[in-house]
ModelCIF file with pLDDT and N, C-alpha, C, O atoms, coordinates in Angstrom:
data_MODEL
#
_entry.id   MODEL 
#
_entity.id                         1 
_entity.type                       polymer 
_entity.pdbx_number_of_molecules   1 
#
_entity_poly.entity_id                      1 
_entity_poly.type                           'polypeptide(L)' 
_entity_poly.nstd_linkage                   no 
_entity_poly.nstd_monomer                   no 
_entity_poly.pdbx_seq_one_letter_code       
;(UNK)(UNK)(UNK)(UNK)(UNK)(UNK)(UNK)(UNK)(UNK)(UNK)(UNK)(UNK)(UNK)(UNK)(UNK)(UNK)
(UNK)(UNK)(UNK)(UNK)(UNK)(UNK)(UNK)(UNK)(UNK)(UNK)(UNK)(UNK)(UNK)(UNK)(UNK)(UNK)
(UNK)(UNK)(UNK)(UNK)(UNK)(UNK)(UNK)(UNK)(UNK)(UNK)(UNK)(UNK)(UNK)(UNK)(UNK)(UNK)
(UNK)
;
_entity_poly.pdbx_seq_one_letter_code_can   XXXXXXXXXXXXXXXXXXXXXXXXXXXXXXXXXXXXXXXXXXXXXXXXX 
_entity_poly.pdbx_strand_id                 A 
#
loop_
_entity_poly_seq.entity_id 
_entity_poly_seq.num 
_entity_poly_seq.mon_id 
_entity_poly_seq.hetero 
1 1  UNK n 
1 2  UNK n 
1 3  UNK n 
1 4  UNK n 
1 5  UNK n 
1 6  UNK n 
1 7  UNK n 
1 8  UNK n 
1 9  UNK n 
1 10 UNK n 
1 11 UNK n 
1 12 UNK n 
1 13 UNK n 
1 14 UNK n 
1 15 UNK n 
1 16 UNK n 
1 17 UNK n 
1 18 UNK n 
1 19 UNK n 
1 20 UNK n 
1 21 UNK n 
1 22 UNK n 
1 23 UNK n 
1 24 UNK n 
1 25 UNK n 
1 26 UNK n 
1 27 UNK n 
1 28 UNK n 
1 29 UNK n 
1 30 UNK n 
1 31 UNK n 
1 32 UNK n 
1 33 UNK n 
1 34 UNK n 
1 35 UNK n 
1 36 UNK n 
1 37 UNK n 
1 38 UNK n 
1 39 UNK n 
1 40 UNK n 
1 41 UNK n 
1 42 UNK n 
1 43 UNK n 
1 44 UNK n 
1 45 UNK n 
1 46 UNK n 
1 47 UNK n 
1 48 UNK n 
1 49 UNK n 
#
_struct_asym.id          A 
_struct_asym.entity_id   1 
#
loop_
_ma_qa_metric.id 
_ma_qa_metric.mode 
_ma_qa_metric.name 
_ma_qa_metric.software_group_id 
_ma_qa_metric.type 
1 global pLDDT . pLDDT 
2 local  pLDDT . pLDDT 
#
_ma_qa_metric_global.metric_id      1 
_ma_qa_metric_global.metric_value   77.76 
_ma_qa_metric_global.model_id       1 
_ma_qa_metric_global.ordinal_id     1 
#
loop_
_ma_qa_metric_local.label_asym_id 
_ma_qa_metric_local.label_comp_id 
_ma_qa_metric_local.label_seq_id 
_ma_qa_metric_local.metric_id 
_ma_qa_metric_local.metric_value 
_ma_qa_metric_local.model_id 
_ma_qa_metric_local.ordinal_id 
A UNK 1  2 64.00 1 1  
A UNK 2  2 71.00 1 2  
A UNK 3  2 78.00 1 3  
A UNK 4  2 73.00 1 4  
A UNK 5  2 76.00 1 5  
A UNK 6  2 73.00 1 6  
A UNK 7  2 71.00 1 7  
A UNK 8  2 69.00 1 8  
A UNK 9  2 68.00 1 9  
A UNK 10 2 66.00 1 10 
A UNK 11 2 62.00 1 11 
A UNK 12 2 61.00 1 12 
A UNK 13 2 62.00 1 13 
A UNK 14 2 64.00 1 14 
A UNK 15 2 64.00 1 15 
A UNK 16 2 63.00 1 16 
A UNK 17 2 64.00 1 17 
A UNK 18 2 67.00 1 18 
A UNK 19 2 71.00 1 19 
A UNK 20 2 76.00 1 20 
A UNK 21 2 85.00 1 21 
A UNK 22 2 87.00 1 22 
A UNK 23 2 86.00 1 23 
A UNK 24 2 89.00 1 24 
A UNK 25 2 93.00 1 25 
A UNK 26 2 92.00 1 26 
A UNK 27 2 91.00 1 27 
A UNK 28 2 92.00 1 28 
A UNK 29 2 95.00 1 29 
A UNK 30 2 94.00 1 30 
A UNK 31 2 92.00 1 31 
A UNK 32 2 95.00 1 32 
A UNK 33 2 95.00 1 33 
A UNK 34 2 91.00 1 34 
A UNK 35 2 91.00 1 35 
A UNK 36 2 88.00 1 36 
A UNK 37 2 92.00 1 37 
A UNK 38 2 90.00 1 38 
A UNK 39 2 87.00 1 39 
A UNK 40 2 85.00 1 40 
A UNK 41 2 83.00 1 41 
A UNK 42 2 77.00 1 42 
A UNK 43 2 77.00 1 43 
A UNK 44 2 75.00 1 44 
A UNK 45 2 71.00 1 45 
A UNK 46 2 70.00 1 46 
A UNK 47 2 65.00 1 47 
A UNK 48 2 63.00 1 48 
A UNK 49 2 56.00 1 49 
#
loop_
_atom_site.group_PDB 
_atom_site.id 
_atom_site.type_symbol 
_atom_site.label_atom_id 
_atom_site.label_alt_id 
_atom_site.label_comp_id 
_atom_site.label_asym_id 
_atom_site.label_entity_id 
_atom_site.label_seq_id 
_atom_site.pdbx_PDB_ins_code 
_atom_site.Cartn_x 
_atom_site.Cartn_y 
_atom_site.Cartn_z 
_atom_site.occupancy 
_atom_site.B_iso_or_equiv 
_atom_site.pdbx_formal_charge 
_atom_site.auth_seq_id 
_atom_site.auth_comp_id 
_atom_site.auth_asym_id 
_atom_site.auth_atom_id 
_atom_site.pdbx_PDB_model_num 
ATOM 1   N N  . UNK A 1 1  ? 14.227 44.518 -36.388 1.00 64.00 ? 1  UNK A N  1 
ATOM 2   C CA . UNK A 1 1  ? 13.640 44.926 -35.121 1.00 64.00 ? 1  UNK A CA 1 
ATOM 3   C C  . UNK A 1 1  ? 14.813 45.042 -33.858 1.00 64.00 ? 1  UNK A C  1 
ATOM 4   O O  . UNK A 1 1  ? 15.058 46.049 -33.193 1.00 64.00 ? 1  UNK A O  1 
ATOM 5   N N  . UNK A 1 2  ? 15.379 43.844 -33.760 1.00 71.00 ? 2  UNK A N  1 
ATOM 6   C CA . UNK A 1 2  ? 16.485 43.648 -32.893 1.00 71.00 ? 2  UNK A CA 1 
ATOM 7   C C  . UNK A 1 2  ? 17.599 44.655 -33.116 1.00 71.00 ? 2  UNK A C  1 
ATOM 8   O O  . UNK A 1 2  ? 18.232 45.046 -32.136 1.00 71.00 ? 2  UNK A O  1 
ATOM 9   N N  . UNK A 1 3  ? 17.858 45.061 -34.211 1.00 78.00 ? 3  UNK A N  1 
ATOM 10  C CA . UNK A 1 3  ? 18.896 46.097 -34.458 1.00 78.00 ? 3  UNK A CA 1 
ATOM 11  C C  . UNK A 1 3  ? 18.608 47.468 -33.785 1.00 78.00 ? 3  UNK A C  1 
ATOM 12  O O  . UNK A 1 3  ? 19.506 48.262 -33.506 1.00 78.00 ? 3  UNK A O  1 
ATOM 13  N N  . UNK A 1 4  ? 17.246 47.695 -33.539 1.00 73.00 ? 4  UNK A N  1 
ATOM 14  C CA . UNK A 1 4  ? 16.854 48.922 -33.025 1.00 73.00 ? 4  UNK A CA 1 
ATOM 15  C C  . UNK A 1 4  ? 16.495 48.839 -31.461 1.00 73.00 ? 4  UNK A C  1 
ATOM 16  O O  . UNK A 1 4  ? 16.055 49.763 -30.777 1.00 73.00 ? 4  UNK A O  1 
ATOM 17  N N  . UNK A 1 5  ? 16.793 47.469 -31.029 1.00 76.00 ? 5  UNK A N  1 
ATOM 18  C CA . UNK A 1 5  ? 16.342 47.372 -29.700 1.00 76.00 ? 5  UNK A CA 1 
ATOM 19  C C  . UNK A 1 5  ? 14.647 47.363 -29.431 1.00 76.00 ? 5  UNK A C  1 
ATOM 20  O O  . UNK A 1 5  ? 14.156 47.755 -28.372 1.00 76.00 ? 5  UNK A O  1 
ATOM 21  N N  . UNK A 1 6  ? 14.032 46.965 -30.317 1.00 73.00 ? 6  UNK A N  1 
ATOM 22  C CA . UNK A 1 6  ? 12.585 46.659 -30.261 1.00 73.00 ? 6  UNK A CA 1 
ATOM 23  C C  . UNK A 1 6  ? 12.201 45.204 -29.852 1.00 73.00 ? 6  UNK A C  1 
ATOM 24  O O  . UNK A 1 6  ? 12.777 44.232 -30.343 1.00 73.00 ? 6  UNK A O  1 
ATOM 25  N N  . UNK A 1 7  ? 11.076 45.083 -28.817 1.00 71.00 ? 7  UNK A N  1 
ATOM 26  C CA . UNK A 1 7  ? 10.726 43.892 -28.491 1.00 71.00 ? 7  UNK A CA 1 
ATOM 27  C C  . UNK A 1 7  ? 9.380  43.592 -29.083 1.00 71.00 ? 7  UNK A C  1 
ATOM 28  O O  . UNK A 1 7  ? 8.482  44.423 -28.944 1.00 71.00 ? 7  UNK A O  1 
ATOM 29  N N  . UNK A 1 8  ? 9.165  42.466 -29.736 1.00 69.00 ? 8  UNK A N  1 
ATOM 30  C CA . UNK A 1 8  ? 8.105  42.044 -30.512 1.00 69.00 ? 8  UNK A CA 1 
ATOM 31  C C  . UNK A 1 8  ? 7.393  41.155 -29.601 1.00 69.00 ? 8  UNK A C  1 
ATOM 32  O O  . UNK A 1 8  ? 7.912  40.106 -29.219 1.00 69.00 ? 8  UNK A O  1 
ATOM 33  N N  . UNK A 1 9  ? 6.115  41.560 -29.200 1.00 68.00 ? 9  UNK A N  1 
ATOM 34  C CA . UNK A 1 9  ? 5.297  40.557 -28.328 1.00 68.00 ? 9  UNK A CA 1 
ATOM 35  C C  . UNK A 1 9  ? 3.995  40.245 -29.040 1.00 68.00 ? 9  UNK A C  1 
ATOM 36  O O  . UNK A 1 9  ? 3.231  41.097 -29.494 1.00 68.00 ? 9  UNK A O  1 
ATOM 37  N N  . UNK A 1 10 ? 3.813  38.841 -29.093 1.00 66.00 ? 10 UNK A N  1 
ATOM 38  C CA . UNK A 1 10 ? 2.390  38.181 -29.507 1.00 66.00 ? 10 UNK A CA 1 
ATOM 39  C C  . UNK A 1 10 ? 2.301  38.135 -31.134 1.00 66.00 ? 10 UNK A C  1 
ATOM 40  O O  . UNK A 1 10 ? 1.250  37.849 -31.707 1.00 66.00 ? 10 UNK A O  1 
ATOM 41  N N  . UNK A 1 11 ? 3.368  38.408 -31.740 1.00 62.00 ? 11 UNK A N  1 
ATOM 42  C CA . UNK A 1 11 ? 3.210  38.229 -33.265 1.00 62.00 ? 11 UNK A CA 1 
ATOM 43  C C  . UNK A 1 11 ? 4.497  37.610 -34.053 1.00 62.00 ? 11 UNK A C  1 
ATOM 44  O O  . UNK A 1 11 ? 5.549  37.416 -33.445 1.00 62.00 ? 11 UNK A O  1 
ATOM 45  N N  . UNK A 1 12 ? 4.395  37.392 -35.056 1.00 61.00 ? 12 UNK A N  1 
ATOM 46  C CA . UNK A 1 12 ? 5.653  36.902 -35.876 1.00 61.00 ? 12 UNK A CA 1 
ATOM 47  C C  . UNK A 1 12 ? 5.976  38.237 -36.922 1.00 61.00 ? 12 UNK A C  1 
ATOM 48  O O  . UNK A 1 12 ? 5.354  39.260 -37.205 1.00 61.00 ? 12 UNK A O  1 
ATOM 49  N N  . UNK A 1 13 ? 7.143  37.717 -37.285 1.00 62.00 ? 13 UNK A N  1 
ATOM 50  C CA . UNK A 1 13 ? 7.774  38.926 -38.299 1.00 62.00 ? 13 UNK A CA 1 
ATOM 51  C C  . UNK A 1 13 ? 7.366  38.232 -39.816 1.00 62.00 ? 13 UNK A C  1 
ATOM 52  O O  . UNK A 1 13 ? 8.058  37.543 -40.565 1.00 62.00 ? 13 UNK A O  1 
ATOM 53  N N  . UNK A 1 14 ? 5.974  38.697 -39.947 1.00 64.00 ? 14 UNK A N  1 
ATOM 54  C CA . UNK A 1 14 ? 5.328  38.085 -41.272 1.00 64.00 ? 14 UNK A CA 1 
ATOM 55  C C  . UNK A 1 14 ? 5.056  39.373 -42.174 1.00 64.00 ? 14 UNK A C  1 
ATOM 56  O O  . UNK A 1 14 ? 4.482  39.130 -43.235 1.00 64.00 ? 14 UNK A O  1 
ATOM 57  N N  . UNK A 1 15 ? 5.338  40.532 -41.950 1.00 64.00 ? 15 UNK A N  1 
ATOM 58  C CA . UNK A 1 15 ? 5.168  41.776 -42.660 1.00 64.00 ? 15 UNK A CA 1 
ATOM 59  C C  . UNK A 1 15 ? 6.219  42.114 -43.550 1.00 64.00 ? 15 UNK A C  1 
ATOM 60  O O  . UNK A 1 15 ? 7.387  42.073 -43.166 1.00 64.00 ? 15 UNK A O  1 
ATOM 61  N N  . UNK A 1 16 ? 5.853  42.505 -44.923 1.00 63.00 ? 16 UNK A N  1 
ATOM 62  C CA . UNK A 1 16 ? 6.972  42.827 -45.588 1.00 63.00 ? 16 UNK A CA 1 
ATOM 63  C C  . UNK A 1 16 ? 7.531  44.340 -45.472 1.00 63.00 ? 16 UNK A C  1 
ATOM 64  O O  . UNK A 1 16 ? 6.829  45.323 -45.714 1.00 63.00 ? 16 UNK A O  1 
ATOM 65  N N  . UNK A 1 17 ? 8.745  44.394 -45.113 1.00 64.00 ? 17 UNK A N  1 
ATOM 66  C CA . UNK A 1 17 ? 9.221  45.722 -44.632 1.00 64.00 ? 17 UNK A CA 1 
ATOM 67  C C  . UNK A 1 17 ? 9.304  46.694 -45.687 1.00 64.00 ? 17 UNK A C  1 
ATOM 68  O O  . UNK A 1 17 ? 9.610  47.854 -45.411 1.00 64.00 ? 17 UNK A O  1 
ATOM 69  N N  . UNK A 1 18 ? 9.024  46.281 -47.058 1.00 67.00 ? 18 UNK A N  1 
ATOM 70  C CA . UNK A 1 18 ? 9.017  47.249 -48.113 1.00 67.00 ? 18 UNK A CA 1 
ATOM 71  C C  . UNK A 1 18 ? 7.585  47.795 -48.290 1.00 67.00 ? 18 UNK A C  1 
ATOM 72  O O  . UNK A 1 18 ? 7.340  48.664 -49.128 1.00 67.00 ? 18 UNK A O  1 
ATOM 73  N N  . UNK A 1 19 ? 6.657  47.274 -47.493 1.00 71.00 ? 19 UNK A N  1 
ATOM 74  C CA . UNK A 1 19 ? 5.385  47.805 -47.669 1.00 71.00 ? 19 UNK A CA 1 
ATOM 75  C C  . UNK A 1 19 ? 5.168  49.245 -46.908 1.00 71.00 ? 19 UNK A C  1 
ATOM 76  O O  . UNK A 1 19 ? 4.130  49.901 -46.996 1.00 71.00 ? 19 UNK A O  1 
ATOM 77  N N  . UNK A 1 20 ? 6.271  49.608 -46.181 1.00 76.00 ? 20 UNK A N  1 
ATOM 78  C CA . UNK A 1 20 ? 6.395  50.638 -45.287 1.00 76.00 ? 20 UNK A CA 1 
ATOM 79  C C  . UNK A 1 20 ? 7.116  51.839 -45.994 1.00 76.00 ? 20 UNK A C  1 
ATOM 80  O O  . UNK A 1 20 ? 8.135  51.493 -46.593 1.00 76.00 ? 20 UNK A O  1 
ATOM 81  N N  . UNK A 1 21 ? 6.836  53.071 -46.052 1.00 85.00 ? 21 UNK A N  1 
ATOM 82  C CA . UNK A 1 21 ? 7.490  54.190 -46.527 1.00 85.00 ? 21 UNK A CA 1 
ATOM 83  C C  . UNK A 1 21 ? 8.532  54.570 -45.343 1.00 85.00 ? 21 UNK A C  1 
ATOM 84  O O  . UNK A 1 21 ? 8.302  54.447 -44.139 1.00 85.00 ? 21 UNK A O  1 
ATOM 85  N N  . UNK A 1 22 ? 9.525  54.975 -45.835 1.00 87.00 ? 22 UNK A N  1 
ATOM 86  C CA . UNK A 1 22 ? 10.743 55.717 -44.773 1.00 87.00 ? 22 UNK A CA 1 
ATOM 87  C C  . UNK A 1 22 ? 9.922  57.123 -44.098 1.00 87.00 ? 22 UNK A C  1 
ATOM 88  O O  . UNK A 1 22 ? 9.591  58.056 -44.831 1.00 87.00 ? 22 UNK A O  1 
ATOM 89  N N  . UNK A 1 23 ? 9.710  57.124 -42.922 1.00 86.00 ? 23 UNK A N  1 
ATOM 90  C CA . UNK A 1 23 ? 8.964  58.042 -42.522 1.00 86.00 ? 23 UNK A CA 1 
ATOM 91  C C  . UNK A 1 23 ? 9.740  59.634 -42.620 1.00 86.00 ? 23 UNK A C  1 
ATOM 92  O O  . UNK A 1 23 ? 9.159  60.692 -42.864 1.00 86.00 ? 23 UNK A O  1 
ATOM 93  N N  . UNK A 1 24 ? 11.135 59.454 -42.366 1.00 89.00 ? 24 UNK A N  1 
ATOM 94  C CA . UNK A 1 24 ? 11.880 60.670 -42.502 1.00 89.00 ? 24 UNK A CA 1 
ATOM 95  C C  . UNK A 1 24 ? 11.530 61.287 -43.930 1.00 89.00 ? 24 UNK A C  1 
ATOM 96  O O  . UNK A 1 24 ? 11.299 62.481 -44.123 1.00 89.00 ? 24 UNK A O  1 
ATOM 97  N N  . UNK A 1 25 ? 11.527 60.478 -44.713 1.00 93.00 ? 25 UNK A N  1 
ATOM 98  C CA . UNK A 1 25 ? 11.166 61.075 -46.371 1.00 93.00 ? 25 UNK A CA 1 
ATOM 99  C C  . UNK A 1 25 ? 9.971  61.612 -46.464 1.00 93.00 ? 25 UNK A C  1 
ATOM 100 O O  . UNK A 1 25 ? 9.761  62.687 -47.026 1.00 93.00 ? 25 UNK A O  1 
ATOM 101 N N  . UNK A 1 26 ? 9.061  60.874 -45.897 1.00 92.00 ? 26 UNK A N  1 
ATOM 102 C CA . UNK A 1 26 ? 7.617  61.257 -45.986 1.00 92.00 ? 26 UNK A CA 1 
ATOM 103 C C  . UNK A 1 26 ? 7.527  62.612 -45.236 1.00 92.00 ? 26 UNK A C  1 
ATOM 104 O O  . UNK A 1 26 ? 6.884  63.548 -45.712 1.00 92.00 ? 26 UNK A O  1 
ATOM 105 N N  . UNK A 1 27 ? 8.175  62.698 -44.071 1.00 91.00 ? 27 UNK A N  1 
ATOM 106 C CA . UNK A 1 27 ? 7.969  64.006 -43.411 1.00 91.00 ? 27 UNK A CA 1 
ATOM 107 C C  . UNK A 1 27 ? 8.734  65.134 -44.180 1.00 91.00 ? 27 UNK A C  1 
ATOM 108 O O  . UNK A 1 27 ? 8.308  66.285 -44.275 1.00 91.00 ? 27 UNK A O  1 
ATOM 109 N N  . UNK A 1 28 ? 9.777  64.735 -44.658 1.00 92.00 ? 28 UNK A N  1 
ATOM 110 C CA . UNK A 1 28 ? 10.639 65.782 -45.449 1.00 92.00 ? 28 UNK A CA 1 
ATOM 111 C C  . UNK A 1 28 ? 9.659  66.458 -46.646 1.00 92.00 ? 28 UNK A C  1 
ATOM 112 O O  . UNK A 1 28 ? 9.571  67.658 -46.906 1.00 92.00 ? 28 UNK A O  1 
ATOM 113 N N  . UNK A 1 29 ? 9.048  65.497 -47.210 1.00 95.00 ? 29 UNK A N  1 
ATOM 114 C CA . UNK A 1 29 ? 8.291  65.927 -48.419 1.00 95.00 ? 29 UNK A CA 1 
ATOM 115 C C  . UNK A 1 29 ? 7.009  66.762 -48.041 1.00 95.00 ? 29 UNK A C  1 
ATOM 116 O O  . UNK A 1 29 ? 6.368  67.353 -48.911 1.00 95.00 ? 29 UNK A O  1 
ATOM 117 N N  . UNK A 1 30 ? 6.663  66.786 -46.714 1.00 94.00 ? 30 UNK A N  1 
ATOM 118 C CA . UNK A 1 30 ? 5.438  67.333 -46.275 1.00 94.00 ? 30 UNK A CA 1 
ATOM 119 C C  . UNK A 1 30 ? 5.482  68.490 -45.252 1.00 94.00 ? 30 UNK A C  1 
ATOM 120 O O  . UNK A 1 30 ? 4.723  68.655 -44.296 1.00 94.00 ? 30 UNK A O  1 
ATOM 121 N N  . UNK A 1 31 ? 6.603  69.317 -45.673 1.00 92.00 ? 31 UNK A N  1 
ATOM 122 C CA . UNK A 1 31 ? 7.067  70.494 -44.557 1.00 92.00 ? 31 UNK A CA 1 
ATOM 123 C C  . UNK A 1 31 ? 6.003  71.559 -44.603 1.00 92.00 ? 31 UNK A C  1 
ATOM 124 O O  . UNK A 1 31 ? 5.708  72.333 -43.692 1.00 92.00 ? 31 UNK A O  1 
ATOM 125 N N  . UNK A 1 32 ? 5.542  71.487 -45.652 1.00 95.00 ? 32 UNK A N  1 
ATOM 126 C CA . UNK A 1 32 ? 4.176  72.664 -45.944 1.00 95.00 ? 32 UNK A CA 1 
ATOM 127 C C  . UNK A 1 32 ? 3.226  72.273 -45.076 1.00 95.00 ? 32 UNK A C  1 
ATOM 128 O O  . UNK A 1 32 ? 2.706  73.254 -44.545 1.00 95.00 ? 32 UNK A O  1 
ATOM 129 N N  . UNK A 1 33 ? 2.710  71.078 -44.652 1.00 95.00 ? 33 UNK A N  1 
ATOM 130 C CA . UNK A 1 33 ? 1.733  70.607 -43.971 1.00 95.00 ? 33 UNK A CA 1 
ATOM 131 C C  . UNK A 1 33 ? 1.803  70.456 -42.608 1.00 95.00 ? 33 UNK A C  1 
ATOM 132 O O  . UNK A 1 33 ? 0.860  70.717 -41.861 1.00 95.00 ? 33 UNK A O  1 
ATOM 133 N N  . UNK A 1 34 ? 3.000  69.999 -42.201 1.00 91.00 ? 34 UNK A N  1 
ATOM 134 C CA . UNK A 1 34 ? 3.444  69.697 -40.789 1.00 91.00 ? 34 UNK A CA 1 
ATOM 135 C C  . UNK A 1 34 ? 4.377  70.381 -40.077 1.00 91.00 ? 34 UNK A C  1 
ATOM 136 O O  . UNK A 1 34 ? 5.265  71.004 -40.659 1.00 91.00 ? 34 UNK A O  1 
ATOM 137 N N  . UNK A 1 35 ? 4.287  70.345 -38.831 1.00 91.00 ? 35 UNK A N  1 
ATOM 138 C CA . UNK A 1 35 ? 5.291  70.817 -37.999 1.00 91.00 ? 35 UNK A CA 1 
ATOM 139 C C  . UNK A 1 35 ? 5.712  69.751 -37.048 1.00 91.00 ? 35 UNK A C  1 
ATOM 140 O O  . UNK A 1 35 ? 4.899  69.345 -36.217 1.00 91.00 ? 35 UNK A O  1 
ATOM 141 N N  . UNK A 1 36 ? 6.961  69.250 -37.107 1.00 88.00 ? 36 UNK A N  1 
ATOM 142 C CA . UNK A 1 36 ? 7.409  68.117 -36.053 1.00 88.00 ? 36 UNK A CA 1 
ATOM 143 C C  . UNK A 1 36 ? 7.582  68.779 -34.837 1.00 88.00 ? 36 UNK A C  1 
ATOM 144 O O  . UNK A 1 36 ? 8.328  69.757 -34.868 1.00 88.00 ? 36 UNK A O  1 
ATOM 145 N N  . UNK A 1 37 ? 7.096  68.494 -33.829 1.00 92.00 ? 37 UNK A N  1 
ATOM 146 C CA . UNK A 1 37 ? 7.078  68.862 -32.422 1.00 92.00 ? 37 UNK A CA 1 
ATOM 147 C C  . UNK A 1 37 ? 7.742  67.979 -31.563 1.00 92.00 ? 37 UNK A C  1 
ATOM 148 O O  . UNK A 1 37 ? 8.077  68.323 -30.430 1.00 92.00 ? 37 UNK A O  1 
ATOM 149 N N  . UNK A 1 38 ? 8.038  66.442 -32.194 1.00 90.00 ? 38 UNK A N  1 
ATOM 150 C CA . UNK A 1 38 ? 8.934  65.797 -31.179 1.00 90.00 ? 38 UNK A CA 1 
ATOM 151 C C  . UNK A 1 38 ? 8.868  64.251 -31.904 1.00 90.00 ? 38 UNK A C  1 
ATOM 152 O O  . UNK A 1 38 ? 8.076  64.169 -32.844 1.00 90.00 ? 38 UNK A O  1 
ATOM 153 N N  . UNK A 1 39 ? 9.423  63.357 -31.645 1.00 87.00 ? 39 UNK A N  1 
ATOM 154 C CA . UNK A 1 39 ? 9.530  62.081 -32.222 1.00 87.00 ? 39 UNK A CA 1 
ATOM 155 C C  . UNK A 1 39 ? 9.299  60.966 -31.021 1.00 87.00 ? 39 UNK A C  1 
ATOM 156 O O  . UNK A 1 39 ? 9.477  61.144 -29.817 1.00 87.00 ? 39 UNK A O  1 
ATOM 157 N N  . UNK A 1 40 ? 8.867  59.808 -31.667 1.00 85.00 ? 40 UNK A N  1 
ATOM 158 C CA . UNK A 1 40 ? 8.665  58.799 -30.743 1.00 85.00 ? 40 UNK A CA 1 
ATOM 159 C C  . UNK A 1 40 ? 9.362  57.473 -31.204 1.00 85.00 ? 40 UNK A C  1 
ATOM 160 O O  . UNK A 1 40 ? 9.160  57.043 -32.339 1.00 85.00 ? 40 UNK A O  1 
ATOM 161 N N  . UNK A 1 41 ? 10.066 56.920 -30.446 1.00 83.00 ? 41 UNK A N  1 
ATOM 162 C CA . UNK A 1 41 ? 10.874 55.744 -30.656 1.00 83.00 ? 41 UNK A CA 1 
ATOM 163 C C  . UNK A 1 41 ? 10.363 54.468 -29.997 1.00 83.00 ? 41 UNK A C  1 
ATOM 164 O O  . UNK A 1 41 ? 10.815 54.150 -28.897 1.00 83.00 ? 41 UNK A O  1 
ATOM 165 N N  . UNK A 1 42 ? 9.459  53.730 -30.600 1.00 77.00 ? 42 UNK A N  1 
ATOM 166 C CA . UNK A 1 42 ? 8.953  52.412 -29.895 1.00 77.00 ? 42 UNK A CA 1 
ATOM 167 C C  . UNK A 1 42 ? 10.021 51.532 -29.528 1.00 77.00 ? 42 UNK A C  1 
ATOM 168 O O  . UNK A 1 42 ? 10.962 51.274 -30.279 1.00 77.00 ? 42 UNK A O  1 
ATOM 169 N N  . UNK A 1 43 ? 9.850  50.995 -28.178 1.00 77.00 ? 43 UNK A N  1 
ATOM 170 C CA . UNK A 1 43 ? 10.802 49.788 -27.764 1.00 77.00 ? 43 UNK A CA 1 
ATOM 171 C C  . UNK A 1 43 ? 9.930  48.579 -27.688 1.00 77.00 ? 43 UNK A C  1 
ATOM 172 O O  . UNK A 1 43 ? 10.515 47.499 -27.614 1.00 77.00 ? 43 UNK A O  1 
ATOM 173 N N  . UNK A 1 44 ? 8.712  48.584 -27.694 1.00 75.00 ? 44 UNK A N  1 
ATOM 174 C CA . UNK A 1 44 ? 7.747  47.458 -27.742 1.00 75.00 ? 44 UNK A CA 1 
ATOM 175 C C  . UNK A 1 44 ? 6.876  47.605 -28.812 1.00 75.00 ? 44 UNK A C  1 
ATOM 176 O O  . UNK A 1 44 ? 6.342  48.668 -29.126 1.00 75.00 ? 44 UNK A O  1 
ATOM 177 N N  . UNK A 1 45 ? 6.704  46.334 -29.481 1.00 71.00 ? 45 UNK A N  1 
ATOM 178 C CA . UNK A 1 45 ? 5.597  46.399 -30.590 1.00 71.00 ? 45 UNK A CA 1 
ATOM 179 C C  . UNK A 1 45 ? 4.556  45.083 -30.153 1.00 71.00 ? 45 UNK A C  1 
ATOM 180 O O  . UNK A 1 45 ? 4.966  43.922 -30.149 1.00 71.00 ? 45 UNK A O  1 
ATOM 181 N N  . UNK A 1 46 ? 3.539  45.358 -29.889 1.00 70.00 ? 46 UNK A N  1 
ATOM 182 C CA . UNK A 1 46 ? 2.253  44.549 -29.554 1.00 70.00 ? 46 UNK A CA 1 
ATOM 183 C C  . UNK A 1 46 ? 1.480  44.170 -30.732 1.00 70.00 ? 46 UNK A C  1 
ATOM 184 O O  . UNK A 1 46 ? 0.814  45.065 -31.254 1.00 70.00 ? 46 UNK A O  1 
ATOM 185 N N  . UNK A 1 47 ? 1.446  42.854 -31.308 1.00 65.00 ? 47 UNK A N  1 
ATOM 186 C CA . UNK A 1 47 ? 0.879  42.403 -32.316 1.00 65.00 ? 47 UNK A CA 1 
ATOM 187 C C  . UNK A 1 47 ? -0.053 41.390 -31.968 1.00 65.00 ? 47 UNK A C  1 
ATOM 188 O O  . UNK A 1 47 ? 0.407  40.513 -31.237 1.00 65.00 ? 47 UNK A O  1 
ATOM 189 N N  . UNK A 1 48 ? -1.417 41.266 -32.350 1.00 63.00 ? 48 UNK A N  1 
ATOM 190 C CA . UNK A 1 48 ? -2.422 40.238 -32.228 1.00 63.00 ? 48 UNK A CA 1 
ATOM 191 C C  . UNK A 1 48 ? -2.493 39.491 -33.404 1.00 63.00 ? 48 UNK A C  1 
ATOM 192 O O  . UNK A 1 48 ? -2.540 40.001 -34.523 1.00 63.00 ? 48 UNK A O  1 
ATOM 193 N N  . UNK A 1 49 ? -2.504 38.228 -33.163 1.00 56.00 ? 49 UNK A N  1 
ATOM 194 C CA . UNK A 1 49 ? -2.647 37.051 -34.410 1.00 56.00 ? 49 UNK A CA 1 
ATOM 195 C C  . UNK A 1 49 ? -4.211 37.018 -34.650 1.00 56.00 ? 49 UNK A C  1 
ATOM 196 O O  . UNK A 1 49 ? -4.690 36.266 -35.498 1.00 56.00 ? 49 UNK A O  1 
#
C-alpha cells in the first residue's frame, strides 16, 4: 500500500493479496455489462479489528 501512497488506519496487513482479482482485468472482461464513468483511487483505508 505504501507504494501507492495509501494510508492504513486501524488494522494490520493480514489479508492475502492474491485473494483479490485485478480490477482492470475484471472490468475489461465485462464491457458488455458495464460502462466505466470514472475511477476512484483510495488514499486512506480504514479497517476495524
